[in-house]
C-alpha positions as CSV (number, residue, x, y, z in Angstrom):
1,M,-1.6,15.7,5.7
2,S,-4.2,13.4,4.3
3,D,-6.7,14.2,7.1
4,L,-6.3,18.0,6.4
5,L,-6.7,17.5,2.7
6,D,-9.8,15.4,3.2
7,Q,-11.4,18.1,5.5
8,I,-10.6,20.8,3.0
9,L,-11.9,18.9,0.0
10,S,-15.2,18.1,1.8
11,G,-15.5,21.5,3.5
12,G,-14.4,23.9,0.7
13,E,-13.7,27.6,1.5
14,T,-15.3,27.3,4.9
15,A,-12.8,24.6,5.9
16,L,-9.9,26.6,4.5
17,R,-10.9,29.6,6.7
18,E,-11.3,27.4,9.8
19,L,-8.3,25.1,9.4
20,V,-5.7,27.2,7.6
21,L,-6.1,30.9,8.3
22,D,-3.6,32.1,10.9
23,Q,-1.7,28.7,10.6
24,E,2.0,28.6,10.3
25,E,3.7,27.0,7.4
26,S,5.4,23.7,8.4
27,L,7.5,20.9,7.1
28,H,4.3,19.4,5.4
29,L,2.3,22.5,4.7
30,E,3.0,25.5,2.4
31,F,0.9,28.4,1.1
32,K,1.2,30.1,-2.2
33,T,-0.3,32.8,-4.5
34,L,0.5,33.2,-8.1
35,A,1.2,36.4,-10.1
36,N,-1.8,35.7,-12.3
37,M,-4.9,34.8,-10.3
38,S,-7.2,34.8,-13.2
39,G,-6.4,31.1,-14.0
40,T,-5.9,31.9,-17.7
41,H,-2.1,31.2,-17.7
42,V,0.9,30.5,-15.5
43,T,3.8,32.9,-15.8
44,R,7.4,31.9,-16.0
45,D,8.0,33.1,-12.4
46,D,5.0,31.1,-11.2
47,R,6.4,28.0,-12.9
48,K,9.6,28.5,-10.9
49,L,7.7,29.0,-7.7
50,L,5.6,25.9,-8.2
51,A,8.5,23.8,-9.2
52,K,10.5,24.8,-6.1
53,A,7.6,24.1,-3.8
54,L,6.8,20.7,-5.3
55,C,10.5,19.8,-5.5
56,G,11.1,20.7,-1.8
57,M,8.1,18.6,-0.6
58,A,9.1,15.6,-2.9
59,N,12.6,15.6,-1.6
60,A,11.5,15.7,2.1
61,E,8.5,13.9,3.6
62,G,5.9,15.1,1.2
63,G,3.1,17.4,2.1
64,L,0.4,19.8,0.9
65,V,0.8,23.1,-1.1
66,L,-2.3,25.3,-1.0
67,V,-2.4,27.8,-3.8
68,G,-4.6,30.9,-3.3
69,I,-3.5,31.7,0.3
70,D,-1.7,34.9,1.1
71,T,1.0,34.8,3.9
72,Q,2.3,37.3,6.4
73,K,5.7,37.2,8.1
74,R,5.8,36.9,11.9
75,D,9.2,36.6,13.5
76,G,10.6,35.3,10.2
77,L,7.9,32.7,9.8
78,D,5.1,32.6,7.2
79,F,1.5,32.5,8.4
80,A,-1.6,32.2,6.3
81,S,-3.2,35.6,6.4
82,D,-5.9,35.8,3.8
83,L,-7.7,33.8,1.0
84,R,-7.2,34.9,-2.6
85,P,-9.3,32.7,-4.8
86,F,-8.6,32.2,-8.5
87,D,-11.3,33.5,-11.0
88,D,-11.4,30.0,-12.6
89,R,-10.3,27.2,-10.3
90,E,-10.7,24.4,-12.9
91,A,-8.7,26.3,-15.5
92,I,-5.7,26.8,-13.2
93,R,-6.0,23.3,-11.9
94,N,-5.8,21.9,-15.5
95,R,-2.9,24.2,-16.3
96,I,-0.9,23.0,-13.3
97,V,-1.7,19.4,-14.1
98,G,-0.4,20.0,-17.6
99,L,2.7,21.6,-16.3
100,L,3.7,18.8,-14.0
101,P,6.0,17.0,-16.5
102,D,7.9,20.3,-17.0
103,L,8.4,21.0,-13.3
104,L,10.2,18.0,-11.8
105,S,12.8,15.6,-13.0
106,P,12.3,12.7,-12.5
107,Q,8.5,13.1,-12.6
108,H,6.6,12.3,-9.4
109,V,3.6,10.5,-10.6
110,G,1.9,10.5,-7.2
111,I,1.3,14.2,-7.2
112,A,-2.5,15.0,-7.3
113,V,-4.0,18.5,-8.0
114,H,-7.4,19.3,-6.6
115,S,-9.7,22.3,-7.0
116,I,-11.7,23.8,-4.1
117,P,-14.8,26.0,-4.7
118,T,-15.6,29.2,-3.0
119,D,-18.7,29.5,-0.8
120,Q,-20.3,31.8,-3.3
121,G,-20.3,29.1,-6.0
122,G,-19.4,29.8,-9.6
123,S,-16.0,29.2,-11.1
124,G,-13.8,30.8,-8.4
125,G,-11.8,28.8,-5.9
126,F,-8.4,27.5,-4.8
127,V,-6.0,24.7,-5.7
128,A,-4.6,22.0,-3.4
129,I,-1.5,20.1,-4.5
130,N,-0.9,16.9,-2.6
131,I,2.7,15.6,-2.8
132,P,3.2,12.1,-1.3
133,P,6.7,11.0,-0.1
134,S,8.7,9.9,-3.1
135,D,11.0,6.9,-3.6
136,M,12.4,8.5,-6.8
137,R,14.2,11.4,-5.0
138,P,16.2,13.5,-5.5
139,H,13.9,15.5,-7.7
140,M,15.2,18.5,-9.6
141,S,13.4,21.7,-10.5
142,I,13.5,21.7,-14.3
143,Q,12.7,25.4,-14.3
144,E,16.0,26.2,-12.5
145,H,18.0,23.0,-12.7
146,R,18.3,23.0,-8.9
147,Y,17.5,20.6,-6.1
148,Y,15.3,21.9,-3.2
149,R,14.3,20.3,0.1
150,R,11.5,21.4,2.4
151,G,12.4,22.0,6.1
152,S,10.5,23.2,9.1
153,D,11.7,26.7,8.4
154,G,11.1,26.8,4.7
155,T,12.4,25.4,1.4
156,R,16.1,25.6,0.8
157,M,18.5,24.5,-2.0
158,M,20.1,21.1,-1.2
159,E,23.8,20.7,-0.7
160,H,25.9,18.6,-3.0
161,G,26.3,15.9,-0.4
162,E,22.6,15.7,0.2
163,V,21.9,15.2,-3.5
164,R,24.7,12.6,-3.8
165,D,23.4,10.7,-0.8
166,A,19.8,10.7,-2.1
167,M,21.0,9.4,-5.5
168,M,23.0,6.6,-3.9
169,A,20.2,5.6,-1.5
170,P,18.8,2.1,-2.3
171,R,15.4,1.8,-3.8
172,E,14.3,-0.8,-1.4
173,A,10.8,-2.3,-1.5
174,S,8.8,-3.6,1.4
175,L,6.9,-6.9,1.7
176,G,4.2,-8.4,3.9
177,F,3.3,-12.0,4.4
178,F,-0.2,-13.5,4.2
179,L,-1.7,-17.0,4.8
180,D,-5.2,-17.7,3.8
181,A,-7.6,-20.6,3.1
182,R,-9.8,-20.5,0.0
183,R,-12.9,-22.6,-0.3
184,G,-12.7,-25.6,-2.5
185,V,-14.8,-28.5,-3.6
186,S,-17.2,-29.9,-1.0
187,S,-19.3,-33.0,-0.6
188,P,-21.4,-34.3,2.3
189,L,-19.4,-33.9,5.5
190,M,-16.2,-33.2,3.6
191,Y,-15.2,-29.6,2.9
192,G,-12.2,-28.9,0.7
193,A,-10.0,-25.9,0.8
194,T,-6.8,-24.6,-0.7
195,L,-4.3,-23.1,1.7
196,V,-2.4,-20.3,0.1
197,L,0.8,-18.5,1.2
198,G,1.9,-15.3,-0.5
199,I,3.3,-11.8,-0.1
200,R,1.9,-8.3,-0.5
201,N,3.8,-5.2,-1.8
202,V,3.3,-2.9,1.2
203,G,6.0,-0.4,0.1
204,R,6.1,2.4,-2.4
205,V,8.2,0.9,-5.2
206,P,7.6,-2.2,-7.4
207,V,9.0,-5.5,-6.1
208,R,11.3,-7.4,-8.5
209,A,11.7,-11.2,-8.5
210,P,10.0,-12.1,-5.2
211,Y,10.7,-15.5,-3.6
212,M,9.8,-17.6,-0.6
213,R,11.8,-20.3,1.2
214,F,10.6,-23.0,3.5
215,H,12.6,-24.7,6.3
216,G,10.4,-27.5,7.5
217,E,7.4,-29.5,6.2
218,A,7.2,-28.4,2.6
219,E,6.6,-31.7,0.8
220,R,3.0,-31.0,0.0
221,L,3.5,-27.4,-1.1
222,K,3.0,-26.6,-4.7
223,P,4.4,-23.5,-6.4
224,A,1.8,-21.2,-7.8
225,D,1.9,-20.0,-11.4
226,D,5.1,-18.1,-12.3
227,F,7.1,-19.7,-9.5
228,Q,9.6,-22.6,-9.7
229,R,10.6,-25.0,-6.9
230,R,14.3,-25.3,-6.1
231,Y,16.0,-27.3,-3.4
232,R,18.8,-25.6,-1.5
233,H,21.9,-27.0,0.1
234,D,20.7,-26.2,3.6
235,G,17.7,-28.5,3.2
236,A,15.2,-25.6,2.5
237,V,12.8,-25.5,-0.4
238,G,12.6,-22.3,-2.3
239,F,9.9,-21.0,-4.7
240,Y,11.4,-18.4,-7.1
241,S,9.9,-16.1,-9.8
242,P,11.9,-15.1,-12.9
243,S,14.0,-11.9,-12.7
244,S,11.5,-10.2,-15.0
245,Y,8.6,-10.7,-12.6
246,V,7.3,-7.4,-11.1
247,L,4.8,-7.1,-8.2
248,H,3.4,-3.6,-8.2
249,V,2.5,-1.4,-5.2
250,E,-0.5,-2.7,-3.2
251,D,-0.7,-5.9,-5.2
252,E,-0.3,-9.4,-3.8
253,V,0.7,-12.7,-5.2
254,I,0.2,-16.3,-4.1
255,I,3.6,-18.1,-4.1
256,A,2.7,-21.5,-2.6
257,E,-0.4,-23.6,-2.0
258,F,-1.7,-27.0,-1.1
259,D,-5.1,-28.7,-1.0
260,T,-6.6,-29.7,2.3
261,G,-10.0,-30.4,3.8
262,L,-12.1,-30.7,6.9
263,Q,-14.2,-33.9,7.5
264,L,-16.9,-34.1,10.1
265,H,-17.4,-37.4,11.7
266,A,-21.1,-37.0,12.2
267,P,-23.7,-39.9,12.1
268,N,-25.4,-38.1,9.2
269,A,-25.2,-34.9,7.2
270,A,-28.6,-33.6,8.3
271,N,-27.3,-30.5,10.1
272,P,-23.5,-30.0,9.7
273,A,-23.6,-26.4,11.1
274,S,-25.2,-27.7,14.3
275,F,-22.6,-30.4,14.6
276,L,-19.9,-27.8,14.0
277,K,-21.1,-25.9,17.0
278,H,-21.1,-29.1,19.1
279,I,-17.4,-29.6,18.2
280,V,-16.6,-26.0,19.4
281,D,-18.6,-26.5,22.6
282,T,-17.0,-29.9,23.5
283,H,-13.6,-29.3,22.0
284,N,-13.5,-32.9,21.0
285,P,-10.9,-33.7,18.3
286,G,-12.4,-37.1,17.7
287,L,-15.4,-35.5,16.0
288,F,-13.5,-34.2,13.0
289,S,-10.3,-34.7,11.0
290,I,-8.0,-32.5,8.9
291,R,-6.5,-34.3,5.9
292,H,-4.9,-33.6,2.6
293,W,-7.7,-33.3,0.1
294,E,-6.3,-36.0,-2.1
295,D,-6.3,-38.5,0.8
296,M,-9.8,-37.4,1.9
297,H,-11.2,-37.6,-1.7
298,H,-9.8,-41.2,-2.1
299,N,-11.1,-42.1,1.4
300,R,-7.6,-42.7,2.8
301,D,-7.7,-42.4,6.6
302,T,-4.5,-40.2,7.0
303,R,-5.6,-37.9,9.7
304,V,-3.0,-35.3,10.7
305,H,-2.6,-33.5,14.0
306,R,-0.3,-30.9,12.5
307,L,-0.9,-30.1,8.8
308,F,2.0,-27.8,8.2
309,R,4.9,-26.3,10.2
310,A,7.8,-24.3,8.8
311,D,10.0,-21.3,9.2
312,I,9.4,-19.2,6.1
313,R,11.8,-16.6,4.6
314,Y,10.6,-14.3,1.9
315,G,12.1,-11.4,0.0
316,A,13.0,-10.1,-3.5
317,E,15.9,-8.6,-5.5
318,N,15.1,-5.2,-4.0
319,A,13.5,-6.2,-0.7
320,A,15.2,-7.3,2.4
321,M,14.5,-10.9,3.5
322,R,11.9,-11.3,6.3
323,G,10.8,-14.3,8.4
324,E,7.6,-15.8,9.5
325,A,7.0,-18.9,11.6
326,V,3.9,-20.9,10.6
327,D,2.4,-23.7,12.7
328,L,-0.9,-25.1,11.5
329,D,-1.9,-27.6,14.2
330,L,-5.3,-29.4,14.3
331,W,-7.3,-26.7,16.0
332,T,-5.8,-23.8,14.0
333,M,-6.8,-25.6,10.8
334,F,-10.3,-26.3,12.2
335,E,-10.8,-22.5,12.9
336,M,-9.6,-21.7,9.4
337,L,-11.8,-24.2,7.6
338,A,-15.0,-24.2,9.8
339,P,-16.4,-21.1,8.0
340,F,-16.6,-23.2,4.8
341,V,-19.0,-25.6,6.5
342,E,-21.3,-22.7,7.4
343,T,-21.0,-21.3,3.8
344,A,-21.7,-24.6,2.2
345,T,-24.8,-25.3,4.3
346,A,-26.3,-21.8,4.2
């Protein structure tokens, strides 16, 4: 529905006519008109109508409710038949926004209400209500104290078993893994970096108490702020956050990190970028080394051919554990750190 909404918001009344008129209502699309189309107030019956529509979408897969669209029955199905703009689109939009806390319980904070102007300009227009899928379902219509669900053939009242199952469903979060190198301190022919490992909240609910476990070479890893190292009976090392830690939707957090660096074994530092290209062309591992930054900084010749290898498990109190295999060999690290040479010499 996001594509349809974007087209309507950018195209206005013209887009409504082209995209909506003669279209059938569906699982994700519903058309409404209100008893009072002036925009000055919303009647009690209209509150029930809006609450039912929003409740139905929120308890299904989400969708779009377009207000100001007349419908016509064909073989028992509703089709958009005509446009009926409000006299004052912003006034009705603001009233609907103000009503949202009184329409659904629990509230669905993701609902967004947009106004759409007419082609003639002025204050007239339509309203589009976008209802994303909800992880807080089931939602109840406060106006009627009933639960509704949108289906392909309309909005119906939910059965007791459906309400119970929705209430008992786990509120599970979803996590994604990331591995990145951040530029650090540099000196001639030595380019420091910090390797960071973390997780992103890629779901629709906050993540509680995330953690990461390492089976393998984890001696050099340091826990990031808010995380504590713990050793497990199976030989793994775990970095854990406190139970009060919350990672919000679309946010990310670094859990573990360690300092490393790339050293070029060039006769001089006159043109590191050119020497970097020579390494790529010749694929000669003797022209550079990857080392832990502390060893490099103190001029300890502790070259490594594999900086880090581990099977990683990550999860949270409300997110299922997932796995990631990481193998940072010599050339993988070279590809990750080489851009810092070009940045430092630009």
